Residue frames as qw, qx, qy, qz and C-alpha x, y, z in Angstrom:
[[0.446, 0.807, -0.008, -0.387, -89.51, -46.08, 217.09],
 [0.545, -0.246, 0.680, 0.426, -87.54, -48.51, 215.08],
 [0.595, 0.675, -0.028, -0.435, -87.52, -47.77, 211.38],
 [0.637, -0.071, 0.677, 0.361, -86.45, -50.27, 208.67],
 [0.453, 0.753, -0.126, -0.460, -85.68, -49.31, 205.08],
 [0.819, 0.072, 0.529, 0.213, -85.19, -51.85, 202.32],
 [0.283, 0.792, -0.286, -0.460, -83.27, -51.37, 199.28],
 [0.219, -0.397, 0.845, 0.282, -81.71, -53.42, 196.31],
 [0.636, 0.416, 0.630, -0.160, -84.71, -54.67, 194.56],
 [0.122, 0.526, -0.464, -0.702, -84.91, -54.62, 190.92],
 [0.867, 0.384, -0.031, -0.315, -85.52, -56.58, 187.49],
 [0.190, -0.542, 0.794, 0.198, -83.52, -59.53, 186.84],
 [0.697, 0.204, -0.557, -0.403, -83.74, -62.58, 184.53],
 [0.947, -0.264, 0.035, -0.182, -84.40, -66.05, 185.87],
 [0.902, 0.121, -0.168, 0.378, -81.27, -67.49, 187.18],
 [0.276, 0.626, -0.233, 0.691, -79.78, -64.15, 188.14],
 [0.531, -0.338, -0.552, 0.546, -78.93, -62.69, 191.54],
 [0.148, -0.798, -0.100, -0.576, -79.90, -59.75, 193.73],
 [0.469, -0.107, -0.617, 0.623, -78.87, -58.49, 197.12],
 [0.296, -0.791, -0.353, -0.402, -81.39, -56.84, 199.31],
 [0.303, 0.096, -0.510, 0.799, -80.34, -54.64, 202.23],
 [0.418, -0.746, -0.459, -0.242, -82.42, -53.45, 205.19],
 [0.290, 0.282, -0.418, 0.813, -81.02, -50.59, 207.21],
 [0.458, -0.648, -0.600, 0.103, -82.31, -50.13, 210.77],
 [0.162, 0.382, -0.217, 0.883, -82.52, -46.90, 212.76],
 [0.501, -0.476, -0.008, -0.723, -84.15, -45.69, 215.99],
 [0.889, -0.378, 0.067, -0.251, -83.37, -48.75, 218.02],
 [0.341, -0.613, 0.710, 0.070, -80.62, -51.22, 219.12],
 [0.690, 0.388, -0.448, -0.415, -80.22, -53.34, 216.13],
 [0.305, 0.356, -0.872, 0.141, -78.41, -56.09, 217.87],
 [0.352, -0.032, 0.686, -0.635, -81.20, -56.66, 220.26],
 [0.743, 0.329, 0.099, -0.574, -83.70, -57.80, 217.48],
 [0.503, 0.054, 0.795, 0.336, -83.91, -60.93, 215.42],
 [0.284, 0.504, -0.183, -0.795, -84.58, -60.01, 211.93],
 [0.597, 0.261, 0.758, 0.028, -86.68, -61.46, 209.23],
 [0.152, 0.257, -0.484, -0.822, -87.53, -61.26, 205.57],
 [0.490, 0.431, 0.706, -0.274, -91.05, -61.65, 204.18],
 [0.033, -0.089, 0.590, 0.802, -92.41, -61.37, 200.70],
 [0.438, 0.474, 0.626, -0.439, -95.82, -60.71, 199.04],
 [0.182, 0.075, 0.736, 0.648, -96.86, -61.31, 195.51],
 [0.368, -0.019, -0.157, -0.916, -99.84, -59.65, 193.91],
 [0.747, -0.114, -0.316, -0.574, -103.08, -61.20, 195.02],
 [0.766, -0.101, -0.614, 0.162, -101.31, -63.60, 197.44],
 [0.610, -0.786, -0.094, -0.038, -100.73, -63.55, 201.16],
 [0.010, 0.843, -0.503, 0.190, -97.54, -62.42, 202.82],
 [0.967, -0.035, -0.240, 0.083, -95.12, -65.29, 203.30],
 [0.534, -0.751, 0.350, 0.166, -92.17, -65.95, 205.35],
 [0.648, 0.676, -0.343, 0.067, -88.76, -66.05, 203.68],
 [0.685, 0.203, -0.476, 0.513, -85.89, -66.14, 206.14],
 [0.435, -0.879, 0.019, -0.193, -84.96, -65.03, 209.69],
 [0.610, 0.320, -0.485, 0.539, -81.68, -64.60, 211.61],
 [0.604, -0.645, -0.384, 0.267, -81.14, -64.43, 215.36],
 [0.172, -0.982, -0.013, 0.079, -79.72, -61.50, 217.30],
 [0.455, -0.629, 0.503, 0.379, -76.10, -62.66, 217.07],
 [0.550, 0.561, -0.455, -0.420, -76.49, -64.12, 213.51],
 [0.146, -0.325, 0.933, -0.058, -75.63, -67.62, 214.94],
 [0.405, 0.285, 0.857, -0.141, -79.09, -69.08, 213.99],
 [0.332, 0.211, -0.357, -0.847, -80.94, -68.83, 210.71],
 [0.447, 0.296, 0.836, -0.119, -84.05, -70.52, 209.35],
 [0.149, 0.260, -0.487, -0.820, -85.50, -70.57, 205.80],
 [0.753, 0.293, 0.174, -0.563, -88.68, -71.17, 204.04],
 [0.735, -0.019, 0.629, 0.253, -88.30, -74.49, 202.03],
 [0.586, 0.759, 0.277, 0.061, -89.10, -72.68, 198.81],
 [0.216, 0.940, -0.228, 0.134, -85.84, -70.53, 199.11],
 [0.739, -0.536, 0.378, 0.153, -83.54, -72.87, 201.01],
 [0.735, 0.007, 0.461, 0.497, -80.21, -73.23, 199.14],
 [0.416, 0.608, 0.368, 0.567, -80.87, -70.20, 196.94],
 [0.118, -0.854, -0.032, -0.506, -81.33, -67.28, 199.42],
 [0.642, -0.145, -0.490, 0.572, -79.10, -66.33, 202.36],
 [0.239, -0.923, -0.131, -0.273, -79.83, -64.05, 205.18],
 [0.671, 0.003, -0.326, 0.666, -77.01, -62.36, 206.99],
 [0.182, -0.950, -0.218, -0.131, -76.47, -59.35, 209.16],
 [0.529, 0.289, -0.273, 0.750, -73.94, -56.75, 210.14],
 [0.376, -0.762, -0.488, 0.202, -74.63, -55.29, 213.58],
 [0.433, -0.382, 0.018, 0.816, -72.03, -52.84, 213.30],
 [0.006, -0.024, -0.398, -0.917, -73.73, -51.28, 210.34],
 [0.420, 0.269, 0.535, -0.682, -77.27, -51.95, 211.67],
 [0.553, 0.407, -0.422, -0.591, -78.06, -53.72, 208.40],
 [0.676, 0.012, 0.728, -0.108, -79.54, -57.14, 207.48],
 [0.257, 0.466, -0.558, -0.636, -79.17, -58.65, 204.06],
 [0.821, 0.215, 0.486, -0.210, -80.77, -61.08, 201.74],
 [0.031, -0.461, 0.730, 0.504, -78.58, -62.54, 199.16],
 [0.794, 0.339, 0.382, -0.329, -80.76, -64.12, 196.41],
 [0.046, -0.421, 0.790, 0.444, -79.24, -66.44, 193.82],
 [0.026, 0.133, 0.953, 0.272, -80.79, -68.66, 191.19],
 [0.332, 0.268, 0.384, -0.819, -83.88, -66.54, 191.18],
 [0.129, 0.359, 0.878, 0.288, -87.17, -67.84, 189.63],
 [0.181, -0.401, -0.336, -0.833, -90.15, -65.96, 188.35],
 [0.586, -0.567, -0.566, -0.123, -92.01, -67.23, 191.39],
 [0.493, -0.320, -0.351, 0.729, -89.73, -65.16, 193.56],
 [0.060, 0.430, 0.194, 0.880, -91.28, -62.01, 192.10],
 [0.434, -0.725, -0.525, 0.102, -92.82, -60.11, 195.11],
 [0.066, -0.841, 0.190, -0.502, -92.44, -57.10, 197.26],
 [0.724, -0.110, -0.560, 0.387, -89.93, -58.11, 199.86],
 [0.314, -0.838, 0.064, -0.442, -90.11, -56.68, 203.42],
 [0.418, 0.180, -0.689, 0.563, -87.69, -56.73, 206.35],
 [0.607, -0.660, -0.216, -0.388, -88.95, -56.96, 209.88],
 [0.171, 0.389, -0.698, 0.576, -87.64, -56.94, 213.47],
 [0.776, -0.449, -0.303, -0.322, -88.78, -59.09, 216.40],
 [0.281, -0.662, 0.594, -0.361, -87.66, -59.86, 219.91],
 [0.971, -0.025, 0.200, -0.133, -88.37, -63.57, 219.35],
 [0.491, -0.476, 0.639, 0.352, -85.32, -65.65, 218.64],
 [0.112, -0.011, 0.831, 0.544, -86.56, -67.48, 215.66],
 [0.430, 0.458, 0.452, -0.633, -89.91, -66.26, 214.25],
 [0.221, 0.128, 0.819, 0.514, -91.72, -67.53, 211.09],
 [0.023, 0.732, 0.680, 0.031, -95.08, -65.80, 211.62],
 [0.167, 0.565, 0.173, 0.789, -95.63, -62.10, 210.63],
 [0.482, -0.782, -0.230, -0.321, -97.50, -61.38, 213.81],
 [0.801, -0.398, -0.162, 0.416, -94.39, -62.07, 215.77],
 [0.512, 0.165, 0.096, 0.837, -92.61, -59.12, 214.24],
 [0.136, -0.738, -0.389, 0.534, -93.13, -55.59, 215.79],
 [0.042, 0.776, -0.161, -0.608, -91.53, -53.53, 213.07],
 [0.726, 0.401, 0.514, 0.219, -91.73, -53.53, 209.37],
 [0.203, -0.339, 0.343, 0.852, -90.01, -51.77, 206.40],
 [0.464, 0.506, 0.065, -0.724, -91.79, -50.26, 203.50],
 [0.845, 0.280, 0.454, 0.035, -90.78, -53.03, 201.03],
 [0.037, 0.577, -0.563, -0.590, -88.63, -53.27, 197.87],
 [0.842, 0.385, 0.105, -0.364, -89.85, -54.80, 194.60],
 [0.319, -0.410, 0.798, 0.305, -88.20, -57.73, 193.15],
 [0.783, 0.430, 0.118, -0.434, -89.06, -58.90, 189.70],
 [0.419, -0.328, 0.801, 0.275, -87.80, -61.92, 188.05],
 [0.620, 0.491, -0.188, -0.582, -88.42, -62.40, 184.28],
 [0.843, 0.000, 0.537, -0.031, -88.73, -65.71, 182.60]]
């Protein structure tokens, strides 16, 4: 019964920054690898980033590499997505998710999902 709640989304200008947070409850946070996905209107959900149980391994989609950074604080049961140099094409609903896989880039590998938080980047 793992619950994930995203927050931190909003409206920013191109080139700006946002920091998304995902708070977990109902499970042992440190036992899960965590991921971020996003979905723009009319488009498929796409992988953004993932981080392993300990935080020692990360993996990013090519489209966000160098601009977005995933991190986690197991003591706070929270995973973050720091987003810098944002582009209009980053506009989407961002979802966090939990998986028992070490590094997972496919949505089907994730067992638990948050409700999403809207990120809008104006041009």
